[in-house]
Each structure stands twice: as structure tokens, then as C-alpha cells.
PyMOL Python script that loads the backbone (N, CA, C, O; Angstrom):
from pymol import cmd

cmd.read_pdbstr("""\
ATOM      1  N   UNK A   1      77.368 108.852 114.301  1.00  0.00           N
ATOM      2  CA  UNK A   1      77.921 107.803 113.473  1.00  0.00           C
ATOM      3  C   UNK A   1      77.447 106.450 114.003  1.00  0.00           C
ATOM      4  O   UNK A   1      77.496 106.196 115.206  1.00  0.00           O
ATOM      5  N   UNK A   2      76.993 105.596 113.106  1.00  0.00           N
ATOM      6  CA  UNK A   2      76.461 104.301 113.502  1.00  0.00           C
ATOM      7  C   UNK A   2      77.599 103.374 113.927  1.00  0.00           C
ATOM      8  O   UNK A   2      78.685 103.392 113.347  1.00  0.00           O
ATOM      9  N   UNK A   3      77.328 102.569 114.943  1.00  0.00           N
ATOM     10  CA  UNK A   3      78.325 101.626 115.423  1.00  0.00           C
ATOM     11  C   UNK A   3      78.292 100.369 114.549  1.00  0.00           C
ATOM     12  O   UNK A   3      77.225  99.916 114.134  1.00  0.00           O
ATOM     13  N   UNK A   4      79.459  99.826 114.282  1.00  0.00           N
ATOM     14  CA  UNK A   4      79.583  98.648 113.438  1.00  0.00           C
ATOM     15  C   UNK A   4      79.314  97.396 114.263  1.00  0.00           C
ATOM     16  O   UNK A   4      79.864  97.221 115.350  1.00  0.00           O
ATOM     17  N   UNK A   5      78.451  96.523 113.723  1.00  0.00           N
ATOM     18  CA  UNK A   5      78.116  95.297 114.451  1.00  0.00           C
ATOM     19  C   UNK A   5      79.233  94.265 114.311  1.00  0.00           C
ATOM     20  O   UNK A   5      80.117  94.396 113.464  1.00  0.00           O
ATOM     21  N   UNK A   6      79.176  93.256 115.141  1.00  0.00           N
ATOM     22  CA  UNK A   6      80.175  92.179 115.105  1.00  0.00           C
ATOM     23  C   UNK A   6      80.109  91.427 113.776  1.00  0.00           C
ATOM     24  O   UNK A   6      81.135  90.991 113.254  1.00  0.00           O
ATOM     25  N   UNK A   7      78.911  91.277 113.235  1.00  0.00           N
ATOM     26  CA  UNK A   7      78.743  90.600 111.957  1.00  0.00           C
ATOM     27  C   UNK A   7      79.403  91.393 110.828  1.00  0.00           C
ATOM     28  O   UNK A   7      80.046  90.822 109.947  1.00  0.00           O
ATOM     29  N   UNK A   8      79.233  92.717 110.870  1.00  0.00           N
ATOM     30  CA  UNK A   8      79.876  93.560 109.852  1.00  0.00           C
ATOM     31  C   UNK A   8      81.392  93.478 109.943  1.00  0.00           C
ATOM     32  O   UNK A   8      82.078  93.412 108.923  1.00  0.00           O
ATOM     33  N   UNK A   9      81.909  93.482 111.154  1.00  0.00           N
ATOM     34  CA  UNK A   9      83.359  93.391 111.343  1.00  0.00           C
ATOM     35  C   UNK A   9      83.887  92.039 110.851  1.00  0.00           C
ATOM     36  O   UNK A   9      84.947  91.979 110.226  1.00  0.00           O
ATOM     37  N   UNK A  10      83.164  90.971 111.126  1.00  0.00           N
ATOM     38  CA  UNK A  10      83.579  89.640 110.674  1.00  0.00           C
ATOM     39  C   UNK A  10      83.540  89.551 109.151  1.00  0.00           C
ATOM     40  O   UNK A  10      84.420  88.948 108.536  1.00  0.00           O
ATOM     41  N   UNK A  11      82.520  90.151 108.546  1.00  0.00           N
ATOM     42  CA  UNK A  11      82.394  90.166 107.086  1.00  0.00           C
ATOM     43  C   UNK A  11      83.597  90.868 106.459  1.00  0.00           C
ATOM     44  O   UNK A  11      84.216  90.343 105.534  1.00  0.00           O
ATOM     45  N   UNK A  12      83.923  92.057 106.965  1.00  0.00           N
ATOM     46  CA  UNK A  12      85.027  92.810 106.385  1.00  0.00           C
ATOM     47  C   UNK A  12      86.369  92.169 106.689  1.00  0.00           C
ATOM     48  O   UNK A  12      87.289  92.265 105.877  1.00  0.00           O
ATOM     49  N   UNK A  13      86.504  91.526 107.823  1.00  0.00           N
ATOM     50  CA  UNK A  13      87.740  90.813 108.130  1.00  0.00           C
ATOM     51  C   UNK A  13      87.939  89.661 107.142  1.00  0.00           C
ATOM     52  O   UNK A  13      89.050  89.433 106.664  1.00  0.00           O
ATOM     53  N   UNK A  14      86.854  88.937 106.841  1.00  0.00           N
ATOM     54  CA  UNK A  14      86.930  87.845 105.869  1.00  0.00           C
ATOM     55  C   UNK A  14      87.238  88.396 104.473  1.00  0.00           C
ATOM     56  O   UNK A  14      88.018  87.802 103.729  1.00  0.00           O
ATOM     57  N   UNK A  15      86.634  89.514 104.124  1.00  0.00           N
ATOM     58  CA  UNK A  15      86.872  90.148 102.835  1.00  0.00           C
ATOM     59  C   UNK A  15      88.337  90.553 102.698  1.00  0.00           C
ATOM     60  O   UNK A  15      88.965  90.275 101.677  1.00  0.00           O
ATOM     61  N   UNK A  16      88.875  91.198 103.707  1.00  0.00           N
ATOM     62  CA  UNK A  16      90.273  91.631 103.671  1.00  0.00           C
ATOM     63  C   UNK A  16      91.218  90.432 103.624  1.00  0.00           C
ATOM     64  O   UNK A  16      92.253  90.489 102.958  1.00  0.00           O
ATOM     65  N   UNK A  17      90.877  89.352 104.320  1.00  0.00           N
ATOM     66  CA  UNK A  17      91.699  88.142 104.290  1.00  0.00           C
ATOM     67  C   UNK A  17      91.752  87.567 102.865  1.00  0.00           C
ATOM     68  O   UNK A  17      92.817  87.153 102.407  1.00  0.00           O
ATOM     69  N   UNK A  18      90.621  87.540 102.174  1.00  0.00           N
ATOM     70  CA  UNK A  18      90.581  87.052 100.799  1.00  0.00           C
ATOM     71  C   UNK A  18      91.422  87.950  99.894  1.00  0.00           C
ATOM     72  O   UNK A  18      92.186  87.454  99.066  1.00  0.00           O
ATOM     73  N   UNK A  19      91.287  89.254 100.045  1.00  0.00           N
ATOM     74  CA  UNK A  19      92.055  90.201  99.233  1.00  0.00           C
ATOM     75  C   UNK A  19      93.551  90.025  99.478  1.00  0.00           C
ATOM     76  O   UNK A  19      94.340  90.033  98.534  1.00  0.00           O
ATOM     77  N   UNK A  20      93.943  89.866 100.742  1.00  0.00           N
ATOM     78  CA  UNK A  20      95.366  89.685 101.047  1.00  0.00           C
ATOM     79  C   UNK A  20      95.925  88.434 100.391  1.00  0.00           C
ATOM     80  O   UNK A  20      97.014  88.478  99.819  1.00  0.00           O
ATOM     81  N   UNK A  21      95.201  87.311 100.460  1.00  0.00           N
ATOM     82  CA  UNK A  21      95.680  86.078  99.837  1.00  0.00           C
ATOM     83  C   UNK A  21      95.768  86.209  98.328  1.00  0.00           C
ATOM     84  O   UNK A  21      96.700  85.692  97.711  1.00  0.00           O
ATOM     85  N   UNK A  22      94.809  86.894  97.733  1.00  0.00           N
ATOM     86  CA  UNK A  22      94.852  87.112  96.282  1.00  0.00           C
ATOM     87  C   UNK A  22      96.051  87.971  95.897  1.00  0.00           C
ATOM     88  O   UNK A  22      96.722  87.686  94.905  1.00  0.00           O
ATOM     89  N   UNK A  23      96.324  89.007  96.659  1.00  0.00           N
ATOM     90  CA  UNK A  23      97.456  89.883  96.365  1.00  0.00           C
ATOM     91  C   UNK A  23      98.788  89.161  96.572  1.00  0.00           C
ATOM     92  O   UNK A  23      99.722  89.352  95.794  1.00  0.00           O
ATOM     93  N   UNK A  24      98.879  88.335  97.614  1.00  0.00           N
ATOM     94  CA  UNK A  24     100.109  87.574  97.851  1.00  0.00           C
ATOM     95  C   UNK A  24     100.352  86.609  96.684  1.00  0.00           C
ATOM     96  O   UNK A  24     101.475  86.496  96.193  1.00  0.00           O
ATOM     97  N   UNK A  25      99.306  85.924  96.250  1.00  0.00           N
ATOM     98  CA  UNK A  25      99.433  85.010  95.120  1.00  0.00           C
ATOM     99  C   UNK A  25      99.861  85.763  93.869  1.00  0.00           C
ATOM    100  O   UNK A  25     100.728  85.299  93.128  1.00  0.00           O
ATOM    101  N   UNK A  26      99.261  86.917  93.633  1.00  0.00           N
ATOM    102  CA  UNK A  26      99.580  87.717  92.458  1.00  0.00           C
ATOM    103  C   UNK A  26     101.017  88.239  92.517  1.00  0.00           C
ATOM    104  O   UNK A  26     101.638  88.433  91.472  1.00  0.00           O
ATOM    105  N   UNK A  27     101.543  88.466  93.692  1.00  0.00           N
ATOM    106  CA  UNK A  27     102.928  88.902  93.836  1.00  0.00           C
ATOM    107  C   UNK A  27     103.896  87.740  93.652  1.00  0.00           C
ATOM    108  O   UNK A  27     104.892  87.870  92.940  1.00  0.00           O
ATOM    109  N   UNK A  28     103.612  86.611  94.284  1.00  0.00           N
ATOM    110  CA  UNK A  28     104.549  85.493  94.304  1.00  0.00           C
ATOM    111  C   UNK A  28     104.720  84.845  92.929  1.00  0.00           C
ATOM    112  O   UNK A  28     105.846  84.577  92.510  1.00  0.00           O
ATOM    113  N   UNK A  29     103.635  84.597  92.237  1.00  0.00           N
ATOM    114  CA  UNK A  29     103.744  83.848  90.977  1.00  0.00           C
ATOM    115  C   UNK A  29     104.527  84.622  89.916  1.00  0.00           C
ATOM    116  O   UNK A  29     105.516  84.090  89.410  1.00  0.00           O
ATOM    117  N   UNK A  30     104.143  85.843  89.551  1.00  0.00           N
ATOM    118  CA  UNK A  30     104.944  86.525  88.524  1.00  0.00           C
ATOM    119  C   UNK A  30     106.364  86.855  88.989  1.00  0.00           C
ATOM    120  O   UNK A  30     107.312  86.719  88.215  1.00  0.00           O
ATOM    121  N   UNK A  31     106.522  87.285  90.234  1.00  0.00           N
ATOM    122  CA  UNK A  31     107.847  87.636  90.724  1.00  0.00           C
ATOM    123  C   UNK A  31     108.711  86.387  90.879  1.00  0.00           C
ATOM    124  O   UNK A  31     109.873  86.368  90.472  1.00  0.00           O
ATOM    125  N   UNK A  32     108.135  85.353  91.467  1.00  0.00           N
ATOM    126  CA  UNK A  32     108.893  84.128  91.688  1.00  0.00           C
ATOM    127  C   UNK A  32     109.241  83.413  90.403  1.00  0.00           C
ATOM    128  O   UNK A  32     110.411  83.118  90.158  1.00  0.00           O
ATOM    129  N   UNK A  33     108.247  83.128  89.575  1.00  0.00           N
ATOM    130  CA  UNK A  33     108.487  82.379  88.349  1.00  0.00           C
ATOM    131  C   UNK A  33     109.077  83.241  87.240  1.00  0.00           C
ATOM    132  O   UNK A  33     109.885  82.762  86.445  1.00  0.00           O
ATOM    133  N   UNK A  34     108.681  84.502  87.184  1.00  0.00           N
ATOM    134  CA  UNK A  34     109.150  85.373  86.108  1.00  0.00           C
ATOM    135  C   UNK A  34     110.516  85.964  86.349  1.00  0.00           C
ATOM    136  O   UNK A  34     111.218  86.290  85.391  1.00  0.00           O
ATOM    137  N   UNK A  35     110.921  86.115  87.605  1.00  0.00           N
ATOM    138  CA  UNK A  35     112.203  86.763  87.897  1.00  0.00           C
ATOM    139  C   UNK A  35     113.150  85.824  88.643  1.00  0.00           C
ATOM    140  O   UNK A  35     114.239  85.520  88.155  1.00  0.00           O
ATOM    141  N   UNK A  36     112.736  85.366  89.822  1.00  0.00           N
ATOM    142  CA  UNK A  36     113.644  84.586  90.659  1.00  0.00           C
ATOM    143  C   UNK A  36     113.956  83.207  90.093  1.00  0.00           C
ATOM    144  O   UNK A  36     115.110  82.779  90.121  1.00  0.00           O
ATOM    145  N   UNK A  37     112.954  82.510  89.584  1.00  0.00           N
ATOM    146  CA  UNK A  37     113.155  81.144  89.083  1.00  0.00           C
ATOM    147  C   UNK A  37     113.378  81.083  87.577  1.00  0.00           C
ATOM    148  O   UNK A  37     113.428  79.993  87.006  1.00  0.00           O
ATOM    149  N   UNK A  38     113.511  82.232  86.929  1.00  0.00           N
ATOM    150  CA  UNK A  38     113.637  82.243  85.475  1.00  0.00           C
ATOM    151  C   UNK A  38     114.836  81.443  84.975  1.00  0.00           C
ATOM    152  O   UNK A  38     114.695  80.724  83.986  1.00  0.00           O
ATOM    153  N   UNK A  39     116.007  81.528  85.604  1.00  0.00           N
ATOM    154  CA  UNK A  39     117.126  80.713  85.101  1.00  0.00           C
ATOM    155  C   UNK A  39     116.832  79.204  85.121  1.00  0.00           C
ATOM    156  O   UNK A  39     117.268  78.474  84.231  1.00  0.00           O
ATOM    157  N   UNK A  40     116.102  78.749  86.122  1.00  0.00           N
ATOM    158  CA  UNK A  40     115.769  77.323  86.205  1.00  0.00           C
ATOM    159  C   UNK A  40     114.720  76.933  85.173  1.00  0.00           C
ATOM    160  O   UNK A  40     114.664  75.776  84.757  1.00  0.00           O
ATOM    161  N   UNK A  41     113.890  77.882  84.754  1.00  0.00           N
ATOM    162  CA  UNK A  41     112.806  77.598  83.819  1.00  0.00           C
ATOM    163  C   UNK A  41     113.190  77.872  82.370  1.00  0.00           C
ATOM    164  O   UNK A  41     112.365  77.703  81.472  1.00  0.00           O
ATOM    165  N   UNK A  42     114.430  78.292  82.132  1.00  0.00           N
ATOM    166  CA  UNK A  42     114.819  78.686  80.774  1.00  0.00           C
ATOM    167  C   UNK A  42     114.842  77.523  79.791  1.00  0.00           C
ATOM    168  O   UNK A  42     114.765  77.742  78.582  1.00  0.00           O
ATOM    169  N   UNK A  43     114.947  76.300  80.278  1.00  0.00           N
ATOM    170  CA  UNK A  43     114.978  75.144  79.383  1.00  0.00           C
ATOM    171  C   UNK A  43     113.608  74.681  78.929  1.00  0.00           C
ATOM    172  O   UNK A  43     113.503  73.868  78.010  1.00  0.00           O
ATOM    173  N   UNK A  44     112.558  75.186  79.557  1.00  0.00           N
ATOM    174  CA  UNK A  44     111.201  74.775  79.213  1.00  0.00           C
ATOM    175  C   UNK A  44     110.622  75.792  78.240  1.00  0.00           C
ATOM    176  O   UNK A  44     110.526  76.978  78.553  1.00  0.00           O
ATOM    177  N   UNK A  45     110.239  75.322  77.062  1.00  0.00           N
ATOM    178  CA  UNK A  45     109.740  76.219  76.018  1.00  0.00           C
ATOM    179  C   UNK A  45     108.213  76.253  76.003  1.00  0.00           C
ATOM    180  O   UNK A  45     107.552  75.215  76.004  1.00  0.00           O
ATOM    181  N   UNK A  46     107.670  77.472  75.988  1.00  0.00           N
ATOM    182  CA  UNK A  46     106.223  77.677  75.886  1.00  0.00           C
ATOM    183  C   UNK A  46     105.995  78.781  74.859  1.00  0.00           C
ATOM    184  O   UNK A  46     106.436  79.914  75.056  1.00  0.00           O
ATOM    185  N   UNK A  47     105.317  78.462  73.781  1.00  0.00           N
ATOM    186  CA  UNK A  47     104.998  79.468  72.770  1.00  0.00           C
ATOM    187  C   UNK A  47     106.219  80.103  72.122  1.00  0.00           C
ATOM    188  O   UNK A  47     106.171  81.269  71.730  1.00  0.00           O
ATOM    189  N   UNK A  48     107.304  79.363  72.003  1.00  0.00           N
ATOM    190  CA  UNK A  48     108.492  79.885  71.349  1.00  0.00           C
ATOM    191  C   UNK A  48     109.443  80.640  72.264  1.00  0.00           C
ATOM    192  O   UNK A  48     110.480  81.115  71.801  1.00  0.00           O
ATOM    193  N   UNK A  49     109.126  80.765  73.538  1.00  0.00           N
ATOM    194  CA  UNK A  49     110.031  81.423  74.488  1.00  0.00           C
ATOM    195  C   UNK A  49     110.116  80.568  75.752  1.00  0.00           C
ATOM    196  O   UNK A  49     109.369  79.604  75.920  1.00  0.00           O
ATOM    197  N   UNK A  50     111.044  80.944  76.634  1.00  0.00           N
ATOM    198  CA  UNK A  50     111.184  80.127  77.843  1.00  0.00           C
ATOM    199  C   UNK A  50     110.032  80.387  78.814  1.00  0.00           C
ATOM    200  O   UNK A  50     109.365  81.419  78.747  1.00  0.00           O
ATOM    201  N   UNK A  51     109.815  79.432  79.713  1.00  0.00           N
ATOM    202  CA  UNK A  51     108.671  79.481  80.632  1.00  0.00           C
ATOM    203  C   UNK A  51     108.720  80.699  81.554  1.00  0.00           C
ATOM    204  O   UNK A  51     107.681  81.295  81.837  1.00  0.00           O
ATOM    205  N   UNK A  52     109.894  81.075  82.022  1.00  0.00           N
ATOM    206  CA  UNK A  52     110.007  82.245  82.893  1.00  0.00           C
ATOM    207  C   UNK A  52     109.537  83.511  82.207  1.00  0.00           C
ATOM    208  O   UNK A  52     108.816  84.311  82.802  1.00  0.00           O
ATOM    209  N   UNK A  53     109.943  83.700  80.954  1.00  0.00           N
ATOM    210  CA  UNK A  53     109.498  84.864  80.192  1.00  0.00           C
ATOM    211  C   UNK A  53     107.991  84.805  79.959  1.00  0.00           C
ATOM    212  O   UNK A  53     107.299  85.817  80.074  1.00  0.00           O
ATOM    213  N   UNK A  54     107.490  83.617  79.630  1.00  0.00           N
ATOM    214  CA  UNK A  54     106.057  83.471  79.366  1.00  0.00           C
ATOM    215  C   UNK A  54     105.236  83.809  80.610  1.00  0.00           C
ATOM    216  O   UNK A  54     104.214  84.489  80.514  1.00  0.00           O
ATOM    217  N   UNK A  55     105.680  83.336  81.781  1.00  0.00           N
ATOM    218  CA  UNK A  55     104.970  83.636  83.029  1.00  0.00           C
ATOM    219  C   UNK A  55     104.976  85.138  83.279  1.00  0.00           C
ATOM    220  O   UNK A  55     103.950  85.705  83.655  1.00  0.00           O
ATOM    221  N   UNK A  56     106.109  85.784  83.075  1.00  0.00           N
ATOM    222  CA  UNK A  56     106.208  87.219  83.307  1.00  0.00           C
ATOM    223  C   UNK A  56     105.321  88.009  82.348  1.00  0.00           C
ATOM    224  O   UNK A  56     104.752  89.029  82.736  1.00  0.00           O
ATOM    225  N   UNK A  57     105.195  87.551  81.100  1.00  0.00           N
ATOM    226  CA  UNK A  57     104.451  88.317  80.103  1.00  0.00           C
ATOM    227  C   UNK A  57     102.980  87.905  79.987  1.00  0.00           C
ATOM    228  O   UNK A  57     102.102  88.768  79.972  1.00  0.00           O
ATOM    229  N   UNK A  58     102.705  86.628  79.908  1.00  0.00           N
ATOM    230  CA  UNK A  58     101.336  86.161  79.677  1.00  0.00           C
ATOM    231  C   UNK A  58     100.722  85.512  80.905  1.00  0.00           C
ATOM    232  O   UNK A  58      99.546  85.721  81.203  1.00  0.00           O
ATOM    233  N   UNK A  59     101.509  84.731  81.612  1.00  0.00           N
ATOM    234  CA  UNK A  59     100.995  83.985  82.755  1.00  0.00           C
ATOM    235  C   UNK A  59     100.476  84.886  83.860  1.00  0.00           C
ATOM    236  O   UNK A  59      99.472  84.570  84.499  1.00  0.00           O
ATOM    237  N   UNK A  60     101.149  86.006  84.092  1.00  0.00           N
ATOM    238  CA  UNK A  60     100.696  86.915  85.146  1.00  0.00           C
ATOM    239  C   UNK A  60      99.345  87.533  84.797  1.00  0.00           C
ATOM    240  O   UNK A  60      98.524  87.773  85.682  1.00  0.00           O
ATOM    241  N   UNK A  61      99.114  87.789  83.520  1.00  0.00           N
ATOM    242  CA  UNK A  61      97.819  88.330  83.093  1.00  0.00           C
ATOM    243  C   UNK A  61      96.728  87.278  83.275  1.00  0.00           C
ATOM    244  O   UNK A  61      95.642  87.580  83.770  1.00  0.00           O
ATOM    245  N   UNK A  62      97.023  86.044  82.872  1.00  0.00           N
ATOM    246  CA  UNK A  62      96.040  84.967  83.044  1.00  0.00           C
ATOM    247  C   UNK A  62      95.776  84.692  84.517  1.00  0.00           C
ATOM    248  O   UNK A  62      94.640  84.431  84.912  1.00  0.00           O
ATOM    249  N   UNK A  63      96.824  84.751  85.326  1.00  0.00           N
ATOM    250  CA  UNK A  63      96.645  84.588  86.767  1.00  0.00           C
ATOM    251  C   UNK A  63      95.755  85.691  87.324  1.00  0.00           C
ATOM    252  O   UNK A  63      94.866  85.422  88.132  1.00  0.00           O
ATOM    253  N   UNK A  64      95.987  86.925  86.900  1.00  0.00           N
ATOM    254  CA  UNK A  64      95.171  88.042  87.361  1.00  0.00           C
ATOM    255  C   UNK A  64      93.703  87.834  87.001  1.00  0.00           C
ATOM    256  O   UNK A  64      92.825  88.086  87.826  1.00  0.00           O
ATOM    257  N   UNK A  65      93.428  87.379  85.785  1.00  0.00           N
ATOM    258  CA  UNK A  65      92.045  87.099  85.394  1.00  0.00           C
ATOM    259  C   UNK A  65      91.453  85.980  86.254  1.00  0.00           C
ATOM    260  O   UNK A  65      90.295  86.055  86.663  1.00  0.00           O
ATOM    261  N   UNK A  66      92.248  84.946  86.524  1.00  0.00           N
ATOM    262  CA  UNK A  66      91.787  83.869  87.397  1.00  0.00           C
ATOM    263  C   UNK A  66      91.479  84.370  88.799  1.00  0.00           C
ATOM    264  O   UNK A  66      90.496  83.951  89.411  1.00  0.00           O
ATOM    265  N   UNK A  67      92.316  85.264  89.307  1.00  0.00           N
ATOM    266  CA  UNK A  67      92.081  85.842  90.633  1.00  0.00           C
ATOM    267  C   UNK A  67      90.796  86.654  90.648  1.00  0.00           C
ATOM    268  O   UNK A  67      90.050  86.611  91.626  1.00  0.00           O
ATOM    269  N   UNK A  68      90.529  87.389  89.586  1.00  0.00           N
ATOM    270  CA  UNK A  68      89.287  88.166  89.510  1.00  0.00           C
ATOM    271  C   UNK A  68      88.077  87.247  89.600  1.00  0.00           C
ATOM    272  O   UNK A  68      87.149  87.517  90.362  1.00  0.00           O
ATOM    273  N   UNK A  69      88.079  86.162  88.830  1.00  0.00           N
ATOM    274  CA  UNK A  69      86.948  85.230  88.854  1.00  0.00           C
ATOM    275  C   UNK A  69      86.844  84.532  90.214  1.00  0.00           C
ATOM    276  O   UNK A  69      85.741  84.352  90.732  1.00  0.00           O
ATOM    277  N   UNK A  70      87.981  84.139  90.793  1.00  0.00           N
ATOM    278  CA  UNK A  70      87.965  83.528  92.117  1.00  0.00           C
ATOM    279  C   UNK A  70      87.391  84.495  93.145  1.00  0.00           C
ATOM    280  O   UNK A  70      86.557  84.107  93.963  1.00  0.00           O
ATOM    281  N   UNK A  71      87.831  85.753  93.108  1.00  0.00           N
ATOM    282  CA  UNK A  71      87.368  86.747  94.078  1.00  0.00           C
ATOM    283  C   UNK A  71      85.853  86.970  93.947  1.00  0.00           C
ATOM    284  O   UNK A  71      85.147  87.047  94.952  1.00  0.00           O
ATOM    285  N   UNK A  72      85.369  87.070  92.728  1.00  0.00           N
ATOM    286  CA  UNK A  72      83.930  87.260  92.526  1.00  0.00           C
ATOM    287  C   UNK A  72      83.143  86.064  93.053  1.00  0.00           C
ATOM    288  O   UNK A  72      82.121  86.233  93.718  1.00  0.00           O
ATOM    289  N   UNK A  73      83.621  84.848  92.754  1.00  0.00           N
ATOM    290  CA  UNK A  73      82.943  83.629  93.236  1.00  0.00           C
ATOM    291  C   UNK A  73      82.966  83.561  94.757  1.00  0.00           C
ATOM    292  O   UNK A  73      81.946  83.280  95.386  1.00  0.00           O
ATOM    293  N   UNK A  74      84.136  83.819  95.348  1.00  0.00           N
ATOM    294  CA  UNK A  74      84.268  83.716  96.813  1.00  0.00           C
ATOM    295  C   UNK A  74      83.471  84.797  97.518  1.00  0.00           C
ATOM    296  O   UNK A  74      82.887  84.544  98.572  1.00  0.00           O
ATOM    297  N   UNK A  75      83.434  86.003  96.953  1.00  0.00           N
ATOM    298  CA  UNK A  75      82.668  87.078  97.577  1.00  0.00           C
ATOM    299  C   UNK A  75      81.164  86.813  97.477  1.00  0.00           C
ATOM    300  O   UNK A  75      80.415  87.184  98.380  1.00  0.00           O
ATOM    301  N   UNK A  76      80.721  86.183  96.407  1.00  0.00           N
ATOM    302  CA  UNK A  76      79.307  85.805  96.327  1.00  0.00           C
ATOM    303  C   UNK A  76      78.949  84.827  97.433  1.00  0.00           C
ATOM    304  O   UNK A  76      77.889  84.938  98.050  1.00  0.00           O
ATOM    305  N   UNK A  77      79.851  83.851  97.689  1.00  0.00           N
ATOM    306  CA  UNK A  77      79.619  82.910  98.789  1.00  0.00           C
ATOM    307  C   UNK A  77      79.640  83.623 100.139  1.00  0.00           C
ATOM    308  O   UNK A  77      78.806  83.354 101.004  1.00  0.00           O
ATOM    309  N   UNK A  78      80.600  84.536 100.312  1.00  0.00           N
ATOM    310  CA  UNK A  78      80.697  85.276 101.561  1.00  0.00           C
ATOM    311  C   UNK A  78      79.479  86.176 101.778  1.00  0.00           C
ATOM    312  O   UNK A  78      78.979  86.290 102.897  1.00  0.00           O
ATOM    313  N   UNK A  79      79.007  86.807 100.715  1.00  0.00           N
ATOM    314  CA  UNK A  79      77.798  87.637 100.814  1.00  0.00           C
ATOM    315  C   UNK A  79      76.601  86.800 101.241  1.00  0.00           C
ATOM    316  O   UNK A  79      75.793  87.237 102.061  1.00  0.00           O
ATOM    317  N   UNK A  80      76.489  85.601 100.687  1.00  0.00           N
ATOM    318  CA  UNK A  80      75.381  84.726 101.058  1.00  0.00           C
ATOM    319  C   UNK A  80      75.490  84.290 102.519  1.00  0.00           C
ATOM    320  O   UNK A  80      74.477  84.196 103.212  1.00  0.00           O
ATOM    321  N   UNK A  81      76.710  84.025 102.991  1.00  0.00           N
ATOM    322  CA  UNK A  81      76.910  83.626 104.380  1.00  0.00           C
ATOM    323  C   UNK A  81      76.472  84.714 105.354  1.00  0.00           C
ATOM    324  O   UNK A  81      75.909  84.419 106.409  1.00  0.00           O
ATOM    325  N   UNK A  82      76.728  85.953 105.007  1.00  0.00           N
ATOM    326  CA  UNK A  82      76.417  87.067 105.901  1.00  0.00           C
ATOM    327  C   UNK A  82      75.106  87.769 105.556  1.00  0.00           C
ATOM    328  O   UNK A  82      74.756  88.767 106.186  1.00  0.00           O
ATOM    329  N   UNK A  83      74.378  87.257 104.561  1.00  0.00           N
ATOM    330  CA  UNK A  83      73.072  87.802 104.229  1.00  0.00           C
ATOM    331  C   UNK A  83      73.112  89.180 103.601  1.00  0.00           C
ATOM    332  O   UNK A  83      72.195  89.976 103.804  1.00  0.00           O
ATOM    333  N   UNK A  84      74.164  89.482 102.836  1.00  0.00           N
ATOM    334  CA  UNK A  84      74.257  90.777 102.185  1.00  0.00           C
ATOM    335  C   UNK A  84      74.293  90.650 100.667  1.00  0.00           C
ATOM    336  O   UNK A  84      74.759  91.551  99.969  1.00  0.00           O
ATOM    337  N   UNK A  85      73.788  89.502 100.153  1.00  0.00           N
ATOM    338  CA  UNK A  85      73.805  89.311  98.712  1.00  0.00           C
ATOM    339  C   UNK A  85      72.838  90.274  98.034  1.00  0.00           C
ATOM    340  O   UNK A  85      71.930  90.828  98.653  1.00  0.00           O
ATOM    341  N   UNK A  86      73.070  90.449  96.740  1.00  0.00           N
ATOM    342  CA  UNK A  86      72.244  91.392  95.970  1.00  0.00           C
ATOM    343  C   UNK A  86      70.867  90.857  95.729  1.00  0.00           C
ATOM    344  O   UNK A  86      70.047  91.524  95.098  1.00  0.00           O
TER     345      UNK A  86
END
""", "prot")
cmd.dss("prot")
cmd.show_as("cartoon", "prot")
cmd.util.cbc("prot")
cmd.orient("prot")
């Protein structure tokens, strides 16, 4: 079995760090705004419903799409930094 170089370990550590931050963001926004803060957001109307409901139903999907694009952009930069781009 081939030994992993320090550069490979640093690359994967950076990759996992990006994934963790994306997952934390994806957890906090829909859970926080859609569930925990929903009573405070009930007075704000978006698309005919309150903001908390909108975040839980539509905002979390849009956030997920934004995270996908952010992850692809950041991984392209990370690949270039470590010389593993396509």
C-alpha cells in the first residue's frame, strides 16, 4: 500500500474542513430559521407565507444549491493550489 504524502494529507484535510463548514451552514440555516426562529419571523411575509416557513420550504433548497456552487468553486481553487486540477 502506498504511503500518503504530507501534501495529500493537507489537501484532504482542507477538503474535509470545507465540507464540514458547508454541512454546518446547511444545518444551521434551515433548522435555525425554519424551526427555532420561526415564531420571531412569522410577521415577515415572503411569497404569501411567513419567512420561517419560506426558509424551511424554499430557502433551504436555494441554500443547498448555493453551497453546491460554492463547494465546486472552492474545490477548483484548492485543486489548483495542490496541483491536482483536471
